[in-house]
RODO-2510 file (C-alpha; in nm, 4 decimals, decimal comma):
residues 333
     n   res          X          Y          Z
     1     x     0,7401     1,6035    -0,9631
     2     x     0,7251     1,4436    -1,3057
     3     x     0,7292     1,7785    -1,4916
     4     x     0,8937     2,0266    -1,2517
     5     x     0,8865     2,3998    -1,3191
     6     x     1,2466     2,5214    -1,3596
     7     x     1,3594     2,8842    -1,3287
     8     x     1,7056     3,0241    -1,4079
     9     x     1,8788     3,2944    -1,2037
    10     x     2,1825     3,4718    -1,3561
    11     x     2,4351     3,6209    -1,1164
    12     x     2,7892     3,7607    -1,1017
    13     x     3,0544     3,5327    -0,9562
    14     x     3,3652     3,7535    -0,9306
    15     x     3,5598     4,0377    -1,0959
    16     x     3,9119     3,9723    -1,2239
    17     x     4,1798     4,1374    -1,4426
    18     x     4,2459     4,0333    -1,8010
    19     x     4,5176     4,1837    -2,0260
    20     x     4,3642     4,3416    -2,3380
    21     x     4,6247     4,3385    -2,6163
    22     x     4,4374     4,5951    -2,8245
    23     x     4,4323     4,8448    -2,5394
    24     x     4,7687     4,7472    -2,3974
    25     x     4,6564     4,7207    -2,0353
    26     x     4,4539     4,5094    -1,7947
    27     x     4,0793     4,5472    -1,7921
    28     x     3,8140     4,4245    -1,5485
    29     x     3,6106     4,1212    -1,6440
    30     x     3,3166     3,9811    -1,4455
    31     x     3,2571     3,6070    -1,4383
    32     x     2,8912     3,5162    -1,4594
    33     x     2,7017     3,2021    -1,3767
    34     x     2,3522     3,0646    -1,3553
    35     x     2,1685     2,8985    -1,0702
    36     x     1,8341     2,7255    -1,0995
    37     x     1,5287     2,6729    -0,8854
    38     x     1,2908     2,3816    -0,9199
    39     x     0,9328     2,3839    -0,7979
    40     x     0,9071     2,1686    -0,4880
    41     x     1,2793     2,1705    -0,4010
    42     x     1,2912     2,3930    -0,0941
    43     x     1,5764     2,5325     0,1131
    44     x     1,4947     2,4548     0,4782
    45     x     1,7208     2,7411     0,5927
    46     x     1,5283     3,0133     0,4071
    47     x     1,1914     2,8509     0,3479
    48     x     1,2179     2,9460    -0,0197
    49     x     1,3243     2,7426    -0,3200
    50     x     1,6755     2,6060    -0,3095
    51     x     1,9252     2,7490    -0,5613
    52     x     2,0853     2,4675    -0,7615
    53     x     2,3880     2,4425    -0,9857
    54     x     2,3528     2,2855    -1,3291
    55     x     2,4786     1,9522    -1,1947
    56     x     2,2324     1,9633    -0,9043
    57     x     1,9532     2,0605    -1,1422
    58     x     2,0231     1,7595    -1,3628
    59     x     2,0225     1,5313    -1,0583
    60     x     1,6893     1,6724    -0,9362
    61     x     1,5294     1,6236    -1,2777
    62     x     1,6721     1,2719    -1,3011
    63     x     1,5441     1,1837    -0,9537
    64     x     1,1992     1,3142    -1,0469
    65     x     1,2046     1,1036    -1,3618
    66     x     1,3281     0,7991    -1,1706
    67     x     1,0449     0,8409    -0,9162
    68     x     0,7939     0,8633    -1,2009
    69     x     0,9311     0,5428    -1,3519
    70     x     0,9285     0,3696    -1,0127
    71     x     0,5554     0,4391    -0,9850
    72     x     0,4985     0,3093    -1,3381
    73     x     0,6963    -0,0055    -1,2527
    74     x     0,4904    -0,0656    -0,9367
    75     x     0,1644    -0,0187    -1,1298
    76     x     0,2797    -0,2595    -1,4013
    77     x     0,3846    -0,5207    -1,1461
    78     x     0,0437    -0,4916    -0,9762
    79     x    -0,1302    -0,5378    -1,3124
    80     x     0,0875    -0,8388    -1,3947
    81     x     0,0246    -0,9910    -1,0516
    82     x    -0,3527    -0,9534    -1,0928
    83     x    -0,3265    -1,1025    -1,4415
    84     x    -0,1289    -1,3995    -1,3091
    85     x    -0,3898    -1,4580    -1,0375
    86     x    -0,6684    -1,4665    -1,2998
    87     x    -0,4679    -1,7071    -1,5167
    88     x    -0,4111    -1,9380    -1,2199
    89     x    -0,7846    -1,9358    -1,1420
    90     x    -0,8781    -2,0087    -1,5044
    91     x    -0,6258    -2,2924    -1,5161
    92     x    -0,7718    -2,4423    -1,1974
    93     x    -1,1290    -2,4179    -1,3272
    94     x    -1,0337    -2,5653    -1,6667
    95     x    -0,8562    -2,8561    -1,4966
    96     x    -1,1675    -2,9375    -1,2963
    97     x    -1,3918    -2,9114    -1,6037
    98     x    -1,1630    -3,1430    -1,7993
    99     x    -1,1793    -3,3885    -1,5083
   100     x    -1,5563    -3,4032    -1,5505
   101     x    -1,6706    -3,1670    -1,2729
   102     x    -1,9650    -2,9521    -1,3771
   103     x    -1,9281    -2,5770    -1,3473
   104     x    -2,1916    -2,5619    -1,0710
   105     x    -2,0139    -2,8310    -0,8697
   106     x    -1,6648    -2,6748    -0,8651
   107     x    -1,5839    -2,6026    -0,4975
   108     x    -1,4087    -2,2986    -0,3559
   109     x    -1,3961    -1,9337    -0,4520
   110     x    -1,1942    -1,7239    -0,6957
   111     x    -1,1022    -1,3618    -0,6298
   112     x    -1,1495    -1,0842    -0,8841
   113     x    -1,0921    -0,7171    -0,7931
   114     x    -1,1071    -0,7970    -0,4229
   115     x    -1,4374    -0,9889    -0,4329
   116     x    -1,4708    -1,3662    -0,4040
   117     x    -1,6850    -1,5495    -0,6606
   118     x    -1,7829    -1,9086    -0,7234
   119     x    -1,6523    -2,0610    -1,0464
   120     x    -1,9629    -1,9796    -1,2504
   121     x    -1,9735    -1,6136    -1,1471
   122     x    -1,5977    -1,5800    -1,1942
   123     x    -1,6175    -1,7134    -1,5517
   124     x    -1,9199    -1,4941    -1,6231
   125     x    -1,7024    -1,1907    -1,5456
   126     x    -1,3628    -1,2923    -1,6837
   127     x    -1,4771    -1,4896    -1,9885
   128     x    -1,8331    -1,3701    -2,0479
   129     x    -1,7856    -0,9993    -1,9781
   130     x    -2,0404    -0,9638    -1,6981
   131     x    -2,0094    -0,6572    -1,4752
   132     x    -1,8259    -0,7487    -1,1546
   133     x    -1,9784    -0,6748    -0,8151
   134     x    -1,8238    -0,3620    -0,6654
   135     x    -1,5707    -0,4478    -0,3981
   136     x    -1,6386    -0,3140    -0,0509
   137     x    -1,3480    -0,0887     0,0478
   138     x    -1,1150    -0,2871     0,2683
   139     x    -1,3244    -0,6021     0,2327
   140     x    -1,0236    -0,8367     0,2248
   141     x    -0,8842    -0,6613     0,5291
   142     x    -1,2185    -0,6945     0,7068
   143     x    -1,2595    -1,0618     0,6227
   144     x    -0,9098    -1,1314     0,7555
   145     x    -0,9725    -0,9323     1,0720
   146     x    -1,3149    -1,0883     1,1267
   147     x    -1,1790    -1,4397     1,0877
   148     x    -0,8911    -1,3646     1,3251
   149     x    -1,1336    -1,2348     1,5848
   150     x    -1,3657    -1,5324     1,5383
   151     x    -1,0739    -1,7740     1,5915
   152     x    -1,0689    -1,8296     1,9674
   153     x    -0,7030    -1,9341     1,9537
   154     x    -0,6194    -1,5668     1,8885
   155     x    -0,6259    -1,3198     2,1758
   156     x    -0,7865    -0,9860     2,0913
   157     x    -0,4899    -0,7868     2,2218
   158     x    -0,2460    -0,9908     2,0086
   159     x    -0,4166    -0,9476     1,6697
   160     x    -0,2198    -0,7134     1,4444
   161     x    -0,2354    -0,6155     1,0789
   162     x    -0,2354    -0,3161     0,8422
   163     x    -0,5532    -0,1163     0,8975
   164     x    -0,6256     0,2276     0,7554
   165     x    -0,9072     0,4605     0,8573
   166     x    -0,9775     0,8328     0,8367
   167     x    -0,6248     0,9237     0,7311
   168     x    -0,4526     0,7174     1,0000
   169     x    -0,2832     0,3781     0,9871
   170     x    -0,3113     0,1209     1,2647
   171     x    -0,1241    -0,2026     1,3269
   172     x    -0,3237    -0,3154     1,6309
   173     x    -0,6753    -0,4435     1,5701
   174     x    -0,8086    -0,3061     1,8985
   175     x    -0,6799     0,0458     1,8211
   176     x    -0,8280     0,0332     1,4717
   177     x    -1,1691    -0,0876     1,5895
   178     x    -1,1785     0,1738     1,8638
   179     x    -1,0961     0,4443     1,6046
   180     x    -1,3853     0,3188     1,3889
   181     x    -1,6212     0,3970     1,6755
   182     x    -1,7507     0,0521     1,7800
   183     x    -2,1110     0,1617     1,7274
   184     x    -2,2475    -0,1539     1,8907
   185     x    -2,0817    -0,0645     2,2225
   186     x    -2,1783     0,1937     2,4783
   187     x    -1,9436     0,4830     2,5439
   188     x    -1,8245     0,3258     2,8676
   189     x    -1,7603    -0,0088     2,6981
   190     x    -1,5557     0,1602     2,4257
   191     x    -1,3378     0,3449     2,6725
   192     x    -1,2866     0,0398     2,8920
   193     x    -1,2041    -0,1742     2,5876
   194     x    -0,9405     0,0699     2,4644
   195     x    -0,7871     0,1504     2,8036
   196     x    -0,7655    -0,2087     2,9220
   197     x    -0,6141    -0,3330     2,5947
   198     x    -0,3651    -0,0460     2,6083
   199     x    -0,2669    -0,1310     2,9644
   200     x    -0,2516    -0,5094     2,9204
   201     x    -0,0446    -0,5185     2,6032
   202     x     0,3279    -0,5440     2,6617
   203     x     0,3144    -0,6115     3,0340
   204     x     0,5335    -0,8912     3,1670
   205     x     0,3796    -1,2351     3,2134
   206     x     0,2300    -1,2944     3,5562
   207     x     0,1787    -0,9245     3,6264
   208     x    -0,0977    -0,8660     3,8834
   209     x    -0,3189    -0,5579     3,8538
   210     x    -0,3810    -0,3589     4,1666
   211     x    -0,7241    -0,2317     4,2563
   212     x    -0,6047     0,1232     4,1994
   213     x    -0,4846     0,0492     3,8474
   214     x    -0,8131    -0,1066     3,7418
   215     x    -1,0218     0,1676     3,9002
   216     x    -0,8065     0,4255     3,7229
   217     x    -0,8639     0,2805     3,3750
   218     x    -1,2293     0,1943     3,4378
   219     x    -1,3491     0,5462     3,4912
   220     x    -1,7088     0,4641     3,4071
   221     x    -1,7258     0,1912     3,6714
   222     x    -1,8566    -0,0791     3,4379
   223     x    -1,5963    -0,3510     3,4819
   224     x    -1,4334    -0,2771     3,8158
   225     x    -1,5671    -0,5869     3,9902
   226     x    -1,4650    -0,8141     3,7012
   227     x    -1,1030    -0,7056     3,6617
   228     x    -0,9852    -0,6511     4,0173
   229     x    -0,6818    -0,8553     4,1256
   230     x    -0,6371    -1,0373     3,7939
   231     x    -0,3027    -1,1370     3,6451
   232     x    -0,2083    -1,0244     3,2966
   233     x    -0,3059    -1,3675     3,1576
   234     x    -0,6436    -1,3490     3,3309
   235     x    -0,7015    -1,0038     3,1851
   236     x    -0,6143    -1,1202     2,8338
   237     x    -0,8680    -1,4020     2,8640
   238     x    -1,1270    -1,1681     3,0155
   239     x    -1,0874    -0,9227     2,7266
   240     x    -1,1589    -1,2111     2,4877
   241     x    -1,4635    -1,3226     2,6844
   242     x    -1,6028    -0,9719     2,7308
   243     x    -1,5468    -0,8146     2,3905
   244     x    -1,4784    -1,0765     2,1196
   245     x    -1,8415    -1,1388     2,0224
   246     x    -1,9207    -0,7684     1,9941
   247     x    -1,6039    -0,7060     1,7932
   248     x    -1,6980    -0,9769     1,5411
   249     x    -2,0485    -0,8300     1,5196
   250     x    -1,9015    -0,4860     1,4573
   251     x    -1,6796    -0,6106     1,1750
   252     x    -1,9926    -0,7573     1,0179
   253     x    -2,1693    -0,4222     1,0627
   254     x    -1,8960    -0,2487     0,8599
   255     x    -2,0527    -0,3763     0,5386
   256     x    -1,9660    -0,7423     0,5083
   257     x    -2,2810    -0,9141     0,6287
   258     x    -2,1567    -1,2678     0,6851
   259     x    -1,7779    -1,2972     0,6891
   260     x    -1,7893    -1,5551     0,4098
   261     x    -2,0137    -1,3429     0,1880
   262     x    -1,9175    -1,3514    -0,1816
   263     x    -2,0168    -1,1600    -0,4917
   264     x    -2,3016    -1,2920    -0,7043
   265     x    -2,3708    -1,2244    -1,0746
   266     x    -2,7349    -1,2188    -1,1824
   267     x    -2,8040    -1,4761    -1,4570
   268     x    -2,4354    -1,5705    -1,4679
   269     x    -2,4991    -1,8745    -1,6895
   270     x    -2,6434    -1,6517    -1,9653
   271     x    -2,2968    -1,5027    -2,0247
   272     x    -2,1417    -1,8416    -2,1034
   273     x    -2,1981    -2,1218    -2,3568
   274     x    -2,4073    -2,4115    -2,2283
   275     x    -2,1718    -2,6732    -2,3729
   276     x    -1,8760    -2,7663    -2,1513
   277     x    -1,6530    -2,8157    -2,4568
   278     x    -1,7390    -2,4682    -2,5880
   279     x    -1,6821    -2,3232    -2,2418
   280     x    -1,3371    -2,4831    -2,2236
   281     x    -1,2580    -2,3408    -2,5683
   282     x    -1,3540    -1,9914    -2,4513
   283     x    -1,1486    -2,0321    -2,1332
   284     x    -0,8439    -2,1315    -2,3370
   285     x    -0,8982    -1,8378    -2,5719
   286     x    -0,9113    -1,6016    -2,2733
   287     x    -0,5975    -1,7567    -2,1292
   288     x    -0,4141    -1,7034    -2,4598
   289     x    -0,5244    -1,3399    -2,4552
   290     x    -0,4087    -1,2942    -2,0966
   291     x    -0,0735    -1,4565    -2,1748
   292     x    -0,0222    -1,2153    -2,4651
   293     x    -0,1196    -0,9293    -2,2356
   294     x     0,1385    -1,0469    -1,9803
   295     x     0,4101    -1,0564    -2,2462
   296     x     0,3212    -0,7037    -2,3551
   297     x     0,3327    -0,5785    -1,9967
   298     x     0,6653    -0,7544    -1,9445
   299     x     0,8106    -0,5594    -2,2382
   300     x     0,6686    -0,2356    -2,0931
   301     x     0,8140    -0,3251    -1,7532
   302     x     1,1587    -0,3812    -1,9021
   303     x     1,1370    -0,0488    -2,0881
   304     x     1,0345     0,1437    -1,7755
   305     x     1,3065    -0,0317    -1,5738
   306     x     1,5700     0,0670    -1,8319
   307     x     1,4550     0,4303    -1,8246
   308     x     1,4653     0,4354    -1,4473
   309     x     1,8150     0,2842    -1,4457
   310     x     1,9340     0,5402    -1,7028
   311     x     1,8261     0,8207    -1,4693
   312     x     2,0130     0,6658    -1,1775
   313     x     2,3209     0,6056    -1,3964
   314     x     2,3271     0,9720    -1,5004
   315     x     2,3075     1,0806    -1,1363
   316     x     2,5927     0,8420    -1,0491
   317     x     2,8085     0,9770    -1,3327
   318     x     2,7487     1,3371    -1,2242
   319     x     2,8450     1,2529    -0,8663
   320     x     3,1622     1,0811    -0,9884
   321     x     3,2519     1,3849    -1,1987
   322     x     3,1954     1,6226    -0,9077
   323     x     3,4052     1,4002    -0,6849
   324     x     3,6884     1,4029    -0,9418
   325     x     3,6779     1,7830    -0,9551
   326     x     3,6847     1,8080    -0,5757
   327     x     3,9837     1,5701    -0,5552
   328     x     4,1674     1,7786    -0,8189
   329     x     4,1070     2,0984    -0,6236
   330     x     4,2318     1,9398    -0,3005
   331     x     4,5455     1,8064    -0,4743
   332     x     4,6204     2,1491    -0,6217
   333     x     4,5925     2,3056    -0,2787
***
């Protein structure tokens, strides 16, 4: 609600007597006031727009402005964080080049816009202006999940994270993967996977499943003979043994290929000078530019923070004034 639509409503408050010296007698006077409505500020009792006093109107506008500034602050902080990450990567690469390591021999990967690159490809983008490889949506999330699943020290039912799909958010990996469809599993496998994970999670240690419980959750009859009579710990291990490999395969099917896959720039070396000294000079020039950019964004951040704080201060002052008025009325009574 950065630019809310405001409407004014005039109304009569009360009628009272006032002595008119010219006429020599009391006459009726009607006190008038104005209420306001703001687009988006609804009255839950009526379902329509809430009628606001001038003080309430100012607070609504200030809150809308503060929310707008909060978003700007978050965006600036994200930009500054990304900028800092690039600077750190450039510093690391420059240090290795100065130590005598050739650009092709620098180990490790450097992340840009969610995609991992080797040092040469990273410099081709950041310093040479090459077009970055488009990031796969959720690729970092998928790499993390895939690596957690591939790590046999993690139990499938215990892996949690922040996973979003089709308008829903999931914290449990098994719920998220089930929601994604698990296309490399049969229908019966999918249902058994979900139901057994759901039943196992949160049960006390040492719990023993009865035949009836397992038959109930294994409606398709695929795993009845495997699960019968197991303890919770046995079931956790059996889930790992039965499903882990297919889950890792499915994560790979979601667009990652190999879990360690990185972006690659065609003819990356053509974007950079062949001389190491010239390359270092260009890296330092880019770092100076990024540092100046960071300083500029810091000034913008301070400005947006001040504007946000001004809005909150105005709201606080209005509330204090209203409180003072209320106290005065109570004291007079």
